[in-house]
C-alpha positions in Angstrom: 81.2 62.8 128.4 77.7 62.5 130.0 74.6 63.5 127.8 72.0 65.9 129.1 68.6 65.5 127.4 66.4 68.7 127.2 62.5 68.2 126.4 60.6 71.4 125.5 63.5 73.4 124.5 62.0 75.8 122.7 60.2 77.2 125.5 61.2 80.0 128.1 62.8 77.4 130.1 64.6 75.3 127.5 65.9 78.5 125.8 67.0 79.6 129.0 69.0 76.3 129.3 70.4 76.9 126.0 72.0 80.1 127.2 73.3 79.0 130.7 74.8 75.7 129.0 76.1 76.9 126.1 79.7 77.5 127.6 79.5 74.3 129.3 82.0 71.7 127.5 81.5 68.9 130.4 78.2 67.8 129.0 76.9 66.8 125.7 73.3 68.6 125.2 70.5 67.4 123.2 67.9 70.0 122.9 64.6 68.5 121.6 61.2 69.7 121.1 58.2 67.8 119.5 59.8 68.1 116.3 62.7 66.1 117.4 61.2 63.7 120.2 57.6 63.6 120.9 57.2 62.5 124.5 53.6 61.7 124.2 54.4 58.9 122.1 56.1 56.0 124.1 57.4 53.7 121.2 59.3 57.0 120.3 60.8 57.8 123.1 61.7 54.3 123.4 63.5 54.5 120.5 65.2 57.5 121.3 66.6 56.2 124.3 68.1 53.2 122.1 69.9 55.5 119.8 71.2 58.0 122.5 72.8 57.2 125.8 71.3 59.9 128.0 72.6 60.6 131.5 70.5 63.3 132.9 67.0 64.4 131.6 65.5 68.0 131.8 61.7 67.8 131.3 60.7 71.7 130.4 58.0 70.1 128.1 54.2 70.7 129.6 50.8 71.8 128.6 51.0 75.3 130.1 47.6 77.0 128.7 46.1 77.4 132.3 42.7 78.5 130.9 42.5 76.4 127.8 43.1 73.2 129.9 40.0 73.6 131.7 38.3 72.5 128.2 41.4 70.9 127.0 41.3 68.2 129.8 42.5 65.2 127.8 45.4 66.7 125.9 46.6 68.4 129.2 46.6 64.9 131.1 48.5 63.5 127.9 51.4 66.2 128.2 51.5 66.6 131.8 50.9 63.2 133.0 51.6 60.6 130.5 54.6 62.4 128.6 56.1 62.4 132.1 55.2 58.7 132.8 56.9 58.1 129.3 60.3 59.7 130.5 60.2 58.2 133.6 60.2 54.6 132.2 62.7 55.5 129.6 64.9 57.0 132.3 64.4 53.9 134.7 65.2 51.7 131.8 68.5 53.4 131.0 69.8 54.3 134.5 69.1 58.5 133.7 67.9 60.7 136.0 65.4 63.0 135.4 64.7 66.7 136.5 61.0 67.5 135.9 59.6 71.1 136.3 56.1 71.9 138.1 54.3 74.6 139.6 52.8 76.5 142.3 49.2 75.3 140.8 49.4 72.0 142.8 48.3 74.3 145.8 45.3 75.9 146.3 46.8 79.1 147.4 44.9 79.4 150.5 48.0 79.3 152.8 49.0 82.4 154.9 52.7 81.1 155.1 55.0 80.1 152.2 54.6 76.9 150.8 57.1 73.9 152.0 57.6 70.6 149.9 55.9 68.6 152.7 52.5 70.6 152.4 49.6 68.6 150.9 49.0 69.4 147.5 45.3 70.5 146.7 45.0 72.0 143.2 41.9 73.8 142.0 42.4 73.9 137.9 42.6 71.2 135.5 46.0 72.5 134.9 46.9 72.1 138.7 45.4 68.8 138.7 47.5 67.5 135.6 50.6 68.5 137.3 50.1 66.6 140.2 49.3 63.6 138.5 52.7 64.2 136.5 54.3 64.4 139.9 52.7 61.0 141.0 53.2 59.6 138.0 57.2 60.2 138.3 57.7 59.4 142.0 56.1 56.2 141.7 58.3 54.6 138.5 61.5 56.5 139.3 64.0 56.5 142.4 66.8 59.1 141.0 64.1 62.0 140.4 63.9 65.7 141.2 60.6 67.6 140.9 61.2 71.6 140.8 58.1 73.4 141.5 58.2 77.1 140.2 56.1 80.3 139.8 55.4 83.1 137.5 58.1 82.1 135.2 59.1 84.9 132.6 62.1 85.6 130.3 63.0 87.5 127.2 61.7 84.5 125.3 58.2 83.3 124.1 55.0 84.7 126.0 54.8 85.7 129.4 53.8 88.6 132.0 56.8 90.7 131.4 56.7 90.7 128.1 53.0 91.6 127.6 53.3 94.1 130.1 56.6 95.6 128.2 54.5 95.6 125.1 51.0 97.3 126.6 53.4 99.8 128.4 54.3 101.1 125.0 50.8 100.9 123.5 48.3 101.7 126.4 47.8 105.0 128.7 46.6 102.8 131.5 46.1 99.1 132.7 43.9 97.3 135.4 46.0 94.4 137.3 44.7 92.3 139.8 46.3 93.2 143.3 44.9 90.3 145.6 46.9 87.5 144.0 50.2 87.3 145.7 53.5 85.2 144.8 56.9 85.7 143.7 58.6 86.1 139.8 60.7 83.5 138.8 63.4 84.8 136.0 63.9 81.7 134.0 67.7 82.3 133.3 68.2 82.0 137.0 66.0 78.6 137.2 68.3 77.3 134.3 71.5 78.3 136.4 70.3 76.4 139.4 69.4 73.5 137.0 73.1 73.7 135.7 74.3 73.5 139.4 72.4 70.7 140.3 73.5 68.7 137.3 77.1 69.5 138.0 77.0 68.6 141.3 75.0 65.5 140.6 78.3 64.6 138.2 80.3 65.0 141.1 78.3 62.8 143.4 76.0 65.4 145.1 72.4 64.3 143.9 69.6 64.7 146.3 66.4 63.2 144.7 62.8 64.5 145.9 60.6 67.8 145.3 62.3 71.2 145.5 60.4 74.8 145.4 62.2 77.5 143.4 61.3 80.9 142.7 63.6 84.4 143.0 63.3 85.8 146.5 60.8 88.5 147.6 57.1 88.7 147.6 54.9 90.9 145.1 51.2 91.0 143.9 50.8 90.9 139.9 50.1 94.5 140.3 53.3 95.4 142.0 54.7 93.3 139.6 53.3 95.1 136.4 54.1 98.6 138.4 58.0 97.6 138.5 58.0 96.7 134.9 56.5 100.0 133.8 59.1 101.8 136.2 62.2 100.0 134.6 60.9 100.6 131.2 60.4 104.1 131.9 56.8 103.6 130.5 54.3 106.4 131.1 51.3 103.8 131.2 49.5 104.1 134.4 48.5 100.6 136.5 45.6 100.5 138.7 44.6 98.0 141.1 41.7 95.6 141.0 40.6 92.4 142.7 40.7 89.1 141.0 36.8 88.9 140.9 37.0 91.8 138.5 38.9 89.8 136.2 37.6 86.6 135.8 39.2 83.8 134.0 37.9 80.0 133.2 40.5 78.6 135.7 40.9 79.7 139.3 44.3 81.2 140.1 45.8 80.3 143.6 45.7 83.6 145.6 48.7 83.0 147.4 51.9 81.4 145.8 55.0 82.4 147.9 57.5 79.2 148.2 59.6 78.6 151.1 63.1 77.7 149.2 65.5 76.7 152.0 65.2 72.8 151.0 66.9 73.5 147.7 69.2 76.4 148.9 70.7 74.0 151.6 70.9 70.8 149.0 72.7 72.8 146.5 74.6 75.9 148.3 72.2 78.6 146.5 72.3 82.0 146.6 69.1 83.0 144.6 68.6 86.6 143.4 65.8 89.1 144.4 62.6 89.3 142.1 63.6 93.0 141.4 67.5 92.4 140.6 66.7 89.4 138.1 63.8 91.6 136.5 66.1 94.2 135.8 68.3 91.9 134.1 65.6 90.6 131.7 64.6 94.1 131.1 67.9 95.1 130.1 67.6 92.4 127.3 64.4 93.2 125.9 65.6 97.1 125.9 68.5 95.9 123.9 66.4 93.7 121.6 64.2 96.9 120.7 67.3 99.0 120.1 68.5 96.4 117.7 
């Protein structure tokens, strides 16, 4: 039985992977977060791999506090670059394959058409720069890797835009949300299912290393996203569109974060749900939790 190591298992994607891998008896899955494995500590990583035979690593761990990273630069690099390097070195030594999660923030958002994997990276925030550094470190150390760039990740777990809007929609009469930042939401459970498919196909001999883009289908602004959340939750909260300059943040956000996903769809024969369809599923889970 092959073994999957999941880092950052208490985050959104890590919890989503718990869901989709729960009924899979084909693999042994090790769910770890910093308490079980500090991936920033090279000796701890080496020791862990000496004790456990790992076949696949899914690295969900990252420094994702985008605005805080503008001040907390050193720690952001430790988590998003150095920790990736530690995992890549351990994977190389143990013949393991690594699936690493990256972000739309590697681009500057000035494009006018969906980003493909070969487009030049050009990060405009510390967070984006650290994620690019992690991608480079991984690609230089390990041939058997997959990088999945994703955008606007949300789920019923942890803190995210959907849960924040869900809460504010019950507390506020109105909200202002930016309309000039466009992208595609990604339901963490859908991404987790895609990773499950990749690993199953890899075990059967179809492992295609490289960089991939993944989000749900469709395009929207944060304003559109918020409006749909209010509609699906039957909230009376009114949402008003504002420009990004009216809501300044320490880190610059990409204005355009739409991905072309043909590469991953072709490589792994995927059908990707539309963002509205997946949002309905997530909202359904959130409504159930409120009733409980």
